[in-house]
N, CA, C and O atoms as a printed pandas DataFrame, in Angstrom:
     atom_number atom_name residue_name chain_id  residue_number  x_coord  y_coord  z_coord
0              1         N          MET        A               1   81.532   78.755   62.694
1              2        CA          MET        A               1   81.438   79.622   61.523
2              3         C          MET        A               1   80.172   80.393   61.573
3              4         O          MET        A               1   79.066   79.857   61.630
4              5         N          SER        A               2   80.373   81.636   61.550
5              6        CA          SER        A               2   79.164   82.479   61.615
6              7         C          SER        A               2   78.621   82.734   60.219
7              8         O          SER        A               2   77.421   82.582   59.991
8              9         N          ASP        A               3   79.481   83.119   59.278
9             10        CA          ASP        A               3   79.078   83.309   57.874
10            11         C          ASP        A               3   79.428   82.080   57.025
11            12         O          ASP        A               3   80.587   81.889   56.656
12            13         N          LYS        A               4   78.545   81.347   56.755
13            14        CA          LYS        A               4   78.499   80.112   55.880
14            15         C          LYS        A               4   78.557   80.686   54.327
15            16         O          LYS        A               4   77.877   81.629   53.923
16            17         N          PRO        A               5   79.390   80.019   53.633
17            18        CA          PRO        A               5   79.291   80.382   52.109
18            19         C          PRO        A               5   77.994   79.822   51.517
19            20         O          PRO        A               5   77.456   78.829   52.007
20            21         N          LYS        A               6   77.550   80.407   50.562
21            22        CA          LYS        A               6   76.285   79.913   49.917
22            23         C          LYS        A               6   76.591   78.838   48.929
23            24         O          LYS        A               6   77.631   78.818   48.271
24            25         N          CYS        A               7   75.623   77.925   48.851
25            26        CA          CYS        A               7   75.890   76.876   47.771
26            27         C          CYS        A               7   74.596   76.596   47.040
27            28         O          CYS        A               7   73.666   76.050   47.633
28            29         N          ALA        A               8   74.507   76.957   45.753
29            30        CA          ALA        A               8   73.351   76.680   44.966
30            31         C          ALA        A               8   73.440   75.354   44.397
31            32         O          ALA        A               8   74.070   75.205   43.350
32            33         N          PHE        A               9   72.850   74.320   44.997
33            34        CA          PHE        A               9   72.881   73.009   44.654
34            35         C          PHE        A               9   71.665   72.690   43.552
35            36         O          PHE        A               9   70.460   72.715   43.804
36            37         N          TYR        A              10   72.199   72.428   42.447
37            38        CA          TYR        A              10   71.246   72.111   41.472
38            39         C          TYR        A              10   71.429   70.859   40.680
39            40         O          TYR        A              10   71.052   70.726   39.516
40            41         N          GLY        A              11   72.042   69.940   41.402
41            42        CA          GLY        A              11   72.343   68.617   40.681
42            43         C          GLY        A              11   71.056   67.763   40.765
43            44         O          GLY        A              11   70.068   68.120   41.406
44            45         N          GLU        A              12   71.145   66.593   40.058
45            46        CA          GLU        A              12   70.168   65.716   40.104
46            47         C          GLU        A              12   69.615   65.371   41.441
47            48         O          GLU        A              12   70.334   65.469   42.436
48            49         N          THR        A              13   68.468   65.000   41.517
49            50        CA          THR        A              13   67.826   64.620   42.887
50            51         C          THR        A              13   68.616   63.477   43.442
51            52         O          THR        A              13   68.858   62.525   42.700
52            53         N          ASN        A              14   69.066   63.483   44.751
53            54        CA          ASN        A              14   69.767   62.590   45.431
54            55         C          ASN        A              14   71.050   62.300   44.782
55            56         O          ASN        A              14   71.537   61.180   44.937
56            57         N          ASP        A              15   71.649   63.177   44.075
57            58        CA          ASP        A              15   73.032   62.946   43.586
58            59         C          ASP        A              15   74.048   63.447   44.552
59            60         O          ASP        A              15   74.430   64.617   44.578
60            61         N          VAL        A              16   74.471   62.496   45.352
61            62        CA          VAL        A              16   75.383   62.888   46.450
62            63         C          VAL        A              16   76.748   63.485   45.899
63            64         O          VAL        A              16   77.324   64.382   46.514
64            65         N          HIS        A              17   77.235   62.961   44.731
65            66        CA          HIS        A              17   78.561   63.468   44.308
66            67         C          HIS        A              17   78.427   64.942   43.863
67            68         O          HIS        A              17   79.348   65.734   44.063
68            69         N          ALA        A              18   77.263   65.309   43.253
69            70        CA          ALA        A              18   76.957   66.689   42.866
70            71         C          ALA        A              18   76.944   67.571   44.087
71            72         O          ALA        A              18   77.475   68.682   44.092
72            73         N          LEU        A              19   76.337   67.056   45.097
73            74        CA          LEU        A              19   76.177   67.793   46.334
74            75         C          LEU        A              19   77.501   68.045   46.943
75            76         O          LEU        A              19   77.774   69.187   47.312
76            77         N          ILE        A              20   78.410   67.000   47.090
77            78        CA          ILE        A              20   79.625   67.130   47.767
78            79         C          ILE        A              20   80.689   68.090   46.829
79            80         O          ILE        A              20   81.546   68.789   47.370
80            81         N          GLY        A              21   80.530   68.030   45.519
81            82        CA          GLY        A              21   81.255   68.913   44.733
82            83         C          GLY        A              21   80.754   70.439   44.890
83            84         O          GLY        A              21   81.560   71.369   44.871
84            85         N          CYS        A              22   79.482   70.613   45.034
85            86        CA          CYS        A              22   78.995   71.977   45.321
86            87         C          CYS        A              22   79.468   72.676   46.494
87            88         O          CYS        A              22   79.771   73.869   46.501
88            89         N          VAL        A              23   79.529   71.798   47.612
89            90        CA          VAL        A              23   79.945   72.284   48.828
90            91         C          VAL        A              23   81.543   72.531   48.784
91            92         O          VAL        A              23   82.058   73.532   49.282
92            93         N          ILE        A              24   82.188   71.623   48.204
93            94        CA          ILE        A              24   83.757   71.782   48.165
94            95         C          ILE        A              24   83.990   73.069   47.258
95            96         O          ILE        A              24   84.865   73.847   47.637
96            97         N          ARG        A              25   83.355   73.334   46.208
97            98        CA          ARG        A              25   83.551   74.559   45.536
98            99         C          ARG        A              25   83.180   75.787   46.227
99           100         O          ARG        A              25   83.869   76.796   46.077
100          101         N          ALA        A              26   82.067   75.784   47.030
101          102        CA          ALA        A              26   81.699   76.872   47.807
102          103         C          ALA        A              26   82.743   77.152   48.919
103          104         O          ALA        A              26   83.051   78.304   49.225
104          105         N          LEU        A              27   83.272   76.063   49.509
105          106        CA          LEU        A              27   84.423   76.313   50.642
106          107         C          LEU        A              27   85.672   76.833   49.973
107          108         O          LEU        A              27   86.404   77.640   50.546
108          109         N          ASP        A              28   85.904   76.397   48.825
109          110        CA          ASP        A              28   87.083   76.864   48.069
110          111         C          ASP        A              28   87.073   78.317   47.780
111          112         O          ASP        A              28   88.017   79.064   48.036
112          113         N          LYS        A              29   85.805   78.729   47.159
113          114        CA          LYS        A              29   85.706   80.015   46.808
114          115         C          LYS        A              29   85.714   81.023   48.036
115          116         O          LYS        A              29   86.073   82.192   47.896
116          117         N          ALA        A              30   85.319   80.522   49.184
117          118        CA          ALA        A              30   85.257   81.378   50.419
118          119         C          ALA        A              30   86.633   81.207   51.030
119          120         O          ALA        A              30   86.755   81.662   52.167
120          121         N          ASP        A              31   87.716   80.619   50.464
121          122        CA          ASP        A              31   88.981   80.428   51.140
122          123         C          ASP        A              31   88.917   79.784   52.471
123          124         O          ASP        A              31   89.680   80.152   53.364
124          125         N          MET        A              32   88.034   78.827   52.657
125          126        CA          MET        A              32   87.838   78.185   53.882
126          127         C          MET        A              32   88.522   76.741   53.729
127          128         O          MET        A              32   87.850   75.709   53.712
128          129         N          TYR        A              33   89.814   76.762   53.627
129          130        CA          TYR        A              33   90.567   75.389   53.382
130          131         C          TYR        A              33   90.483   74.432   54.496
131          132         O          TYR        A              33   90.310   73.226   54.316
132          133         N          LYS        A              34   90.623   75.046   55.773
133          134        CA          LYS        A              34   90.516   74.191   56.930
134          135         C          LYS        A              34   89.131   73.460   56.994
135          136         O          LYS        A              34   89.024   72.267   57.278
136          137         N          GLU        A              35   88.173   74.220   56.727
137          138        CA          GLU        A              35   86.761   73.605   56.936
138          139         C          GLU        A              35   86.600   72.679   55.712
139          140         O          GLU        A              35   85.894   71.678   55.832
140          141         N          LYS        A              36   87.198   72.946   54.567
141          142        CA          LYS        A              36   87.131   72.046   53.446
142          143         C          LYS        A              36   87.657   70.598   53.765
143          144         O          LYS        A              36   87.059   69.567   53.459
144          145         N          LEU        A              37   88.858   70.669   54.421
145          146        CA          LEU        A              37   89.514   69.369   54.647
146          147         C          LEU        A              37   88.638   68.694   55.794
147          148         O          LEU        A              37   88.406   67.486   55.735
148          149         N          GLU        A              38   88.197   69.407   56.745
149          150        CA          GLU        A              38   87.301   68.887   57.867
150          151         C          GLU        A              38   86.063   68.225   57.216
151          152         O          GLU        A              38   85.679   67.110   57.567
152          153         N          TYR        A              39   85.465   68.943   56.271
153          154        CA          TYR        A              39   84.236   68.460   55.573
154          155         C          TYR        A              39   84.453   67.202   54.827
155          156         O          TYR        A              39   83.599   66.323   54.945
156          157         N          ILE        A              40   85.521   66.995   54.049
157          158        CA          ILE        A              40   85.876   65.863   53.345
158          159         C          ILE        A              40   86.217   64.685   54.285
159          160         O          ILE        A              40   85.964   63.528   53.948
160          161         N          ARG        A              41   86.804   64.996   55.484
161          162        CA          ARG        A              41   87.062   63.843   56.384
162          163         C          ARG        A              41   85.718   63.381   56.928
163          164         O          ARG        A              41   85.491   62.176   57.035
164          165         N          LYS        A              42   84.824   64.294   57.274
165          166        CA          LYS        A              42   83.543   63.931   57.906
166          167         C          LYS        A              42   82.642   63.173   56.863
167          168         O          LYS        A              42   81.916   62.253   57.240
168          169         N          ILE        A              43   82.695   63.555   55.587
169          170        CA          ILE        A              43   81.977   62.839   54.577
170          171         C          ILE        A              43   82.466   61.510   54.351
171          172         O          ILE        A              43   81.718   60.535   54.270
172          173         N          ASN        A              44   83.795   61.459   54.241
173          174        CA          ASN        A              44   84.453   60.030   54.239
174          175         C          ASN        A              44   84.160   59.202   55.355
175          176         O          ASN        A              44   83.926   58.008   55.168
176          177         N          ARG        A              45   84.144   59.721   56.553
177          178        CA          ARG        A              45   84.015   58.960   57.689
178          179         C          ARG        A              45   82.467   58.520   57.866
179          180         O          ARG        A              45   82.212   57.405   58.321
180          181         N          ASP        A              46   81.557   59.318   57.539
181          182        CA          ASP        A              46   80.129   59.126   57.835
182          183         C          ASP        A              46   79.552   58.368   56.622
183          184         O          ASP        A              46   78.396   57.948   56.677
184          185         N          GLY        A              47   80.276   58.188   55.590
185          186        CA          GLY        A              47   79.806   57.614   54.342
186          187         C          GLY        A              47   79.142   58.580   53.412
187          188         O          GLY        A              47   78.996   59.720   53.852
188          189         N          ASN        A              48   78.725   58.332   52.234
189          190        CA          ASN        A              48   78.203   59.308   51.398
190          191         C          ASN        A              48   76.851   59.021   50.940
191          192         O          ASN        A              48   76.540   59.131   49.754
192          193         N          MET        A              49   76.029   58.652   51.865
193          194        CA          MET        A              49   74.585   58.460   51.720
194          195         C          MET        A              49   73.994   59.827   51.639
195          196         O          MET        A              49   74.400   60.648   52.462
196          197         N          PHE        A              50   73.104   60.189   50.776
197          198        CA          PHE        A              50   72.573   61.380   50.523
198          199         C          PHE        A              50   72.025   62.025   51.762
199          200         O          PHE        A              50   72.384   63.175   52.018
200          201         N          ASP        A              51   71.211   61.414   52.536
201          202        CA          ASP        A              51   70.678   61.911   53.703
202          203         C          ASP        A              51   71.652   62.611   54.696
203          204         O          ASP        A              51   71.504   63.740   55.163
204          205         N          SER        A              52   72.759   61.674   54.957
205          206        CA          SER        A              52   73.731   62.056   55.900
206          207         C          SER        A              52   74.630   63.134   55.269
207          208         O          SER        A              52   75.127   63.983   56.009
208          209         N          ALA        A              53   74.866   63.151   53.956
209          210        CA          ALA        A              53   75.716   64.136   53.332
210          211         C          ALA        A              53   75.020   65.436   53.400
211          212         O          ALA        A              53   75.674   66.448   53.650
212          213         N          ILE        A              54   73.686   65.495   53.188
213          214        CA          ILE        A              54   72.928   66.821   53.299
214          215         C          ILE        A              54   72.985   67.326   54.762
215          216         O          ILE        A              54   73.108   68.535   54.955
216          217         N          LYS        A              55   72.907   66.514   55.741
217          218        CA          LYS        A              55   73.019   66.921   57.245
218          219         C          LYS        A              55   74.380   67.488   57.434
219          220         O          LYS        A              55   74.463   68.624   57.900
220          221         N          THR        A              56   75.409   66.857   57.141
221          222        CA          THR        A              56   76.805   67.227   57.189
222          223         C          THR        A              56   77.106   68.524   56.502
223          224         O          THR        A              56   77.674   69.449   57.084
224          225         N          SER        A              57   76.705   68.576   55.218
225          226        CA          SER        A              57   76.811   69.791   54.358
226          227         C          SER        A              57   76.330   70.879   54.885
227          228         O          SER        A              57   76.999   71.911   54.848
228          229         N          SER        A              58   75.019   70.843   55.501
229          230        CA          SER        A              58   74.393   72.052   55.976
230          231         C          SER        A              58   75.252   72.709   57.256
231          232         O          SER        A              58   75.053   73.861   57.642
232          233         N          ASN        A              59   76.044   71.983   57.740
233          234        CA          ASN        A              59   76.829   72.540   58.804
234          235         C          ASN        A              59   77.987   73.468   58.367
235          236         O          ASN        A              59   78.621   74.187   59.139
236          237         N          TYR        A              60   78.179   73.364   57.072
237          238        CA          TYR        A              60   79.389   74.085   56.407
238          239         C          TYR        A              60   78.835   75.254   55.435
239          240         O          TYR        A              60   79.459   76.304   55.283
240          241         N          VAL        A              61   77.652   74.988   54.815
241          242        CA          VAL        A              61   77.279   76.006   53.781
242          243         C          VAL        A              61   75.809   76.215   54.025
243          244         O          VAL        A              61   75.115   75.426   54.666
244          245         N          GLU        A              62   75.372   77.346   53.465
245          246        CA          GLU        A              62   73.885   77.649   53.460
246          247         C          GLU        A              62   73.434   77.390   52.010
247          248         O          GLU        A              62   73.981   77.926   51.046
248          249         N          PHE        A              63   72.454   76.577   51.925
249          250        CA          PHE        A              63   71.868   76.192   50.588
250          251         C          PHE        A              63   70.895   77.199   50.093
251          252         O          PHE        A              63   69.962   77.518   50.831
252          253         N          VAL        A              64   71.019   77.722   48.934
253          254        CA          VAL        A              64   70.119   78.625   48.372
254          255         C          VAL        A              64   69.584   78.149   47.033
255          256         O          VAL        A              64   70.195   77.401   46.270
256          257         N          GLU        A              65   68.267   78.709   46.811
257          258        CA          GLU        A              65   67.485   78.254   45.650
258          259         C          GLU        A              65   68.041   78.987   44.372
259          260         O          GLU        A              65   68.510   80.125   44.420
260          261         N          ILE        A              66   67.952   78.280   43.296
261          262        CA          ILE        A              66   68.311   78.946   42.009
262          263         C          ILE        A              66   67.070   79.641   41.517
263          264         O          ILE        A              66   65.992   79.047   41.544
264          265         N          GLU        A              67   67.166   80.793   41.097
265          266        CA          GLU        A              67   66.072   81.522   40.507
266          267         C          GLU        A              67   65.987   81.426   38.959
267          268         O          GLU        A              67   65.090   82.011   38.352
């Protein structure tokens, strides 16, 4: 994936469910359904600990700061 969709993650600190939701919405918005399914499988396989979820998520989206 050369152009990763942007994800403005603004959930509570270490809120893994908010992080996963943000990534899924960004992939949906970019019409990246194959990547979305792959992402969900990897998150489910690797577990949903925040640190591993951030690492997995960064392979699919570019995190941006909220101004």
